[in-house]
C-alpha positions as CSV (number, residue, x, y, z in Angstrom):
1,W,-33.1,-12.3,7.5
2,A,-36.8,-12.0,5.1
3,K,-37.1,-8.4,7.3
4,L,-33.9,-6.7,6.8
5,N,-33.8,-7.8,3.1
6,K,-36.8,-5.9,1.4
7,G,-38.6,-7.5,-1.5
8,V,-37.8,-11.2,-0.1
9,R,-41.6,-12.0,0.6
10,Y,-41.8,-16.0,0.1
11,V,-39.5,-17.9,2.7
12,Q,-40.9,-20.9,2.6
13,G,-38.2,-23.6,2.6
14,M,-35.7,-21.1,4.4
15,N,-35.6,-23.1,7.8
16,E,-34.1,-26.6,5.7
17,I,-31.2,-24.4,4.7
18,V,-30.6,-23.2,8.1
19,A,-31.2,-26.2,9.2
20,T,-28.5,-27.9,7.6
21,L,-25.7,-25.2,8.1
22,Y,-26.3,-25.4,12.1
23,F,-25.9,-28.6,12.2
24,V,-22.8,-28.6,10.5
25,L,-21.8,-26.0,12.4
26,A,-22.6,-27.1,16.0
27,N,-21.2,-30.1,15.4
28,D,-18.0,-28.9,14.8
29,S,-15.2,-31.2,16.7
30,N,-13.5,-27.8,17.9
31,E,-15.5,-26.9,20.8
32,E,-15.2,-23.3,20.9
33,W,-16.1,-22.9,17.5
34,A,-19.1,-25.2,17.9
35,C,-19.8,-22.3,20.6
36,E,-20.4,-20.0,17.8
37,A,-22.7,-22.3,15.2
38,E,-25.5,-19.7,16.0
39,A,-23.6,-16.6,14.8
40,D,-21.7,-18.3,12.2
41,T,-24.6,-20.2,10.5
42,Y,-26.3,-16.6,10.2
43,F,-23.2,-15.2,9.0
44,L,-23.2,-18.3,6.5
45,F,-26.3,-18.1,5.4
46,N,-26.7,-14.3,4.8
47,T,-23.7,-15.3,2.2
48,L,-25.8,-17.7,0.9
49,M,-29.0,-16.0,0.3
50,V,-27.4,-13.0,-1.4
51,E,-26.9,-15.6,-3.7
52,M,-29.9,-16.9,-4.2
53,R,-32.2,-13.7,-3.0
54,D,-33.6,-13.4,-6.2
55,I,-35.9,-16.5,-6.2
56,F,-37.6,-15.5,-3.0
57,V,-38.3,-12.3,-4.0
58,P,-41.9,-12.3,-7.0
59,D,-40.8,-9.1,-8.3
60,L,-38.1,-11.1,-9.7
61,D,-40.2,-14.1,-10.4
62,H,-39.6,-13.9,-14.2
63,A,-35.7,-12.3,-14.4
64,D,-33.2,-15.3,-15.3
65,T,-32.5,-15.3,-11.7
66,G,-35.8,-15.7,-10.0
67,I,-37.3,-18.7,-9.9
68,Q,-39.5,-19.6,-12.8
69,G,-36.5,-18.3,-14.9
70,R,-34.2,-20.9,-13.3
71,I,-37.0,-23.3,-13.7
72,S,-37.2,-22.3,-17.3
73,S,-33.3,-22.5,-17.2
74,M,-33.8,-26.0,-15.9
75,I,-36.5,-27.1,-17.9
76,A,-34.7,-26.3,-21.1
77,L,-31.7,-27.9,-19.6
78,L,-34.0,-31.2,-19.5
79,S,-35.3,-30.4,-23.0
80,L,-31.8,-30.8,-24.0
81,H,-30.5,-33.7,-22.6
82,D,-33.8,-36.0,-22.9
83,P,-36.9,-34.3,-24.5
84,E,-38.8,-37.4,-24.4
85,V,-39.2,-36.8,-20.7
86,R,-39.7,-33.5,-21.4
87,C,-42.3,-34.4,-23.7
88,H,-44.3,-36.9,-21.8
89,L,-44.9,-34.5,-18.2
90,D,-45.9,-32.4,-20.5
91,D,-48.6,-34.6,-22.0
92,C,-49.0,-35.6,-18.3
93,G,-49.4,-32.4,-17.2
94,I,-46.6,-31.8,-14.7
95,D,-45.4,-28.2,-14.9
96,G,-41.9,-27.8,-13.6
97,S,-42.5,-25.4,-10.7
98,F,-45.4,-28.9,-9.7
99,Y,-41.4,-30.3,-8.1
100,S,-38.5,-27.7,-8.7
101,I,-39.2,-25.0,-6.0
102,R,-39.0,-27.1,-3.7
103,W,-35.8,-28.3,-5.4
104,L,-34.5,-24.8,-6.0
105,T,-35.6,-23.0,-2.8
106,T,-34.3,-26.1,-0.1
107,L,-31.4,-26.5,-2.2
108,L,-32.5,-30.1,-2.4
109,S,-32.1,-30.8,1.5
110,R,-35.9,-32.1,1.8
111,E,-35.5,-34.5,-1.3
112,F,-31.9,-36.2,0.7
113,I,-31.0,-37.3,4.2
114,L,-28.9,-35.1,6.5
115,P,-25.6,-36.6,5.3
116,D,-26.1,-36.6,1.6
117,T,-27.4,-33.2,1.6
118,I,-24.0,-32.0,3.5
119,R,-22.4,-34.1,1.1
120,L,-24.5,-32.9,-2.1
121,W,-23.6,-29.2,-0.6
122,D,-19.9,-29.7,0.0
123,S,-19.7,-30.7,-4.1
124,M,-22.9,-27.0,-5.0
125,F,-20.0,-24.9,-2.9
126,A,-17.1,-26.1,-4.0
127,S,-18.4,-25.5,-7.6
128,T,-17.5,-22.2,-9.2
129,H,-21.1,-22.5,-10.8
130,K,-23.8,-22.8,-8.3
131,D,-26.6,-22.2,-10.3
132,N,-25.2,-24.6,-13.1
133,F,-24.6,-27.2,-10.8
134,M,-28.4,-27.4,-9.4
135,R,-29.7,-27.8,-12.7
136,Y,-28.1,-30.2,-13.7
137,V,-28.0,-31.6,-10.4
138,C,-31.9,-31.1,-10.9
139,V,-32.1,-32.9,-14.4
140,T,-30.0,-35.8,-13.4
141,I,-33.0,-36.4,-10.7
142,V,-35.1,-36.6,-13.5
143,I,-33.6,-38.4,-15.9
144,L,-32.7,-41.0,-12.8
145,M,-36.1,-41.8,-12.7
146,R,-36.2,-41.8,-16.4
147,E,-38.1,-45.4,-17.2
148,E,-40.3,-45.1,-14.3
149,L,-41.8,-41.4,-15.3
150,L,-42.2,-42.8,-19.0
151,R,-44.1,-45.6,-17.9
152,S,-46.3,-43.0,-14.8
153,D,-49.1,-40.9,-15.4
154,F,-50.2,-38.1,-13.5
155,G,-50.0,-38.7,-10.0
156,T,-47.3,-41.5,-10.2
157,C,-45.0,-39.1,-12.0
158,L,-45.6,-36.0,-9.5
159,R,-45.6,-39.0,-6.7
160,L,-41.8,-39.5,-7.8
161,L,-41.0,-36.1,-8.3
162,Q,-41.8,-35.0,-5.0
163,A,-40.5,-37.8,-2.9
164,F,-37.5,-38.5,-5.2
165,P,-36.2,-42.5,-3.9
166,P,-33.2,-42.5,-1.9
167,T,-30.0,-42.3,-3.9
168,D,-26.3,-42.9,-4.3
169,V,-25.5,-39.1,-4.3
170,D,-22.0,-39.9,-5.7
171,R,-23.9,-41.5,-8.3
172,L,-25.8,-38.8,-8.7
173,L,-23.0,-36.7,-8.9
174,E,-20.9,-38.8,-11.1
175,A,-23.7,-38.4,-13.3
176,S,-24.6,-34.5,-12.8
177,R,-20.8,-34.3,-14.4
178,A,-21.5,-36.4,-16.6
179,L,-24.2,-34.5,-18.0
180,W,-22.1,-31.1,-17.8
């Protein structure tokens, strides 16, 4: 896919997205449809990547739709809803990119077990504001770890943010909607 789309050079994490899509399609109860999982996965992946492409293009890193632009937008939202945690992370030397690049490029698929990722994506795909959906879910994840983060130093904060503990995805989605 990256070779067909000029400018895309960062592809790490795309396999996580492909794997999740393929799993769902290959396990369709309709065998005729499941047999077409590979082709359907590529089609859906391409459709999704058209929306996300800018985060994989280094020349667009600082555009609003690029990876740094999206991280900045997410951090601004965290500052609005929980400035104390934002300041603590800053004081600890935790840059938003330390954890959110992986979150945004894999659509959080590495943070949750597969059934929870599928549940999360169902809500994301149903959302009319996918970018805002991801921003709010990511900020909600940070806020859910608020107390632990505020008690922690650089190393512990980073471990928490890079290995989000198991959580109830429906509770996360409800908290994200409430934050919205």
